[in-house]
C-alpha positions in Angstrom: 0.0 0.0 0.0 1.4 3.4 -1.0 1.1 6.3 1.5 -0.2 9.6 0.1 1.9 12.6 1.0 1.3 16.2 -0.1 5.1 16.6 -0.5 7.7 14.0 -1.4 10.0 13.6 1.7 12.6 16.2 0.8 10.1 18.9 -0.1 9.7 20.5 3.4 13.5 20.9 3.5 13.4 22.5 0.0 10.7 24.9 1.1 12.7 25.9 4.1 15.9 26.5 2.0 14.1 28.5 -0.6 12.4 30.6 2.2 15.9 31.3 3.6 17.1 32.4 0.2 14.1 34.7 -0.4 14.5 36.2 3.1 18.2 36.9 2.7 17.8 38.4 -0.8 14.6 40.4 -0.2 15.0 41.4 3.4 15.1 45.1 2.6 12.2 45.1 0.1 8.7 46.1 1.1 6.7 43.0 1.9 3.0 42.2 2.2 1.6 38.9 3.6 -1.9 38.0 2.7 -3.6 35.0 4.4 -6.6 33.8 2.4 -9.0 31.7 4.4 -11.0 29.0 2.7 -10.2 26.4 0.1 -7.9 27.6 -2.7 -9.5 27.4 -6.1 -7.8 26.8 -9.4 -8.3 29.1 -12.3 -10.6 27.3 -14.7 -10.4 27.6 -18.5 -12.6 30.2 -20.1 -15.8 28.9 -21.7 -16.6 29.7 -25.3 -20.1 30.0 -26.6 -22.1 31.7 -29.4 -24.5 34.4 -28.3 -28.0 35.0 -29.8 -26.6 37.2 -32.5 -24.3 34.5 -33.6 -21.1 36.1 -32.2 -18.4 34.0 -30.5 -18.0 35.0 -26.9 -15.8 33.8 -24.0 -16.7 34.0 -20.3 -14.8 33.2 -17.2 -16.4 30.5 -15.1 -18.2 31.7 -11.9 -16.0 29.7 -9.5 -12.9 31.4 -10.9 -14.5 34.9 -10.8 -15.6 34.1 -7.2 -12.2 33.1 -6.0 -10.4 36.0 -7.7 -12.9 38.3 -6.1 -12.2 36.7 -2.7 -8.5 37.2 -3.2 -9.1 40.8 -4.3 -11.2 41.7 -1.3 -9.0 40.1 1.3 -5.7 41.4 -0.3 -7.2 44.9 -0.6 -8.1 45.0 3.1 -4.7 43.7 4.2 -2.9 46.1 1.9 -4.9 49.1 3.2 -4.2 48.0 6.9 -0.5 47.5 6.2 0.1 50.7 4.3 0.8 49.0 0.9 0.0 51.5 -1.8 -3.3 50.9 -3.5 -2.6 49.0 -6.7 1.1 48.6 -5.9 3.9 50.9 -7.1 3.3 52.3 -10.6 7.0 53.2 -11.2 8.1 51.3 -14.4 11.1 49.7 -12.7 9.2 48.0 -9.9 8.7 44.3 -10.1 7.2 41.8 -7.7 8.1 38.4 -6.3 5.3 36.2 -5.0 5.7 33.3 -2.6 2.6 31.1 -2.2 1.8 28.4 0.2 -1.3 26.5 -0.7 -2.9 24.2 1.9 -5.5 22.3 -0.2 -8.4 20.0 0.5 -6.9 17.3 -1.7 -4.0 16.7 -4.0 -6.3 17.0 -7.1 -6.0 20.7 -8.0 -3.0 21.8 -10.1 -0.8 24.2 -8.2 -0.1 26.4 -11.3 -3.8 27.0 -11.8 -4.4 28.0 -8.1 -1.4 30.4 -8.4 -2.9 31.9 -11.6 -6.2 32.6 -9.9 -4.5 34.1 -6.8 -2.2 36.4 -8.8 -5.1 37.5 -11.0 -6.9 38.4 -7.8 -3.9 40.5 -6.6 -4.1 42.7 -9.7 -5.8 45.9 -8.6 -5.4 46.1 -4.9 -1.8 44.9 -4.6 -0.3 44.7 -8.1 -0.7 47.3 -10.9 -0.5 44.5 -13.4 0.3 40.8 -13.1 2.9 41.2 -15.9 5.1 42.9 -13.3 5.5 39.6 -11.4 9.2 38.7 -11.9 9.2 35.4 -10.0 6.8 33.0 -8.2 7.8 30.4 -5.6 4.9 28.1 -4.7 4.3 25.1 -2.6 1.2 22.9 -2.1 0.3 20.4 0.6 -2.8 18.7 1.7 -4.4 20.0 4.9 -4.0 17.8 7.9 -6.9 16.5 10.0 -7.0 19.6 12.2 -6.1 22.1 9.5 -8.3 24.2 7.3 -7.6 24.8 3.6 -6.1 28.2 2.9 -3.5 30.0 0.9 -0.8 32.4 2.2 0.7 34.8 -0.3 3.8 36.9 0.4 4.5 39.7 -2.0 7.8 41.6 -2.2 8.2 44.8 -4.3 11.6 45.2 -5.9 13.0 48.3 -7.5 12.6 52.0 -7.0 9.7 52.0 -4.5 11.3 54.7 -2.3 10.6 52.5 0.8 12.6 49.9 2.8 11.3 47.2 5.0 12.9 47.4 8.5 
């Protein structure tokens, strides 16, 4: 019988090492941590259809819109409370690094699709545009028996923000 693990055995050590690298490289950059309660949802593929006038249309599925809206609301409140500028820094040289820890209900959702939905939700309250994201470091694990599914996003701003994190 094969035991199911959210991570292969070396993964927690890898996560710890990458966190150490991020902390040492980005320690002076402005940082925002957003805890998103509730099960993380993957971004679903857009649905194509033909409207009554015979035009091809594409719509985003409701579940994706709902999760992106949840991220947008929570991130906006956290950003406001922490003094992060609304919409992030507009200066052309500013880029962002995002670290995501996803605690999922099961191992069925694709991590990359969860990250896409979360980053799309950050656009507006935290990021001026998701094209400004320079790097993403993400980990997924299955929630333990006493744990609730959630996602934690840490966002660093790199470049000429005019601010330094103490």
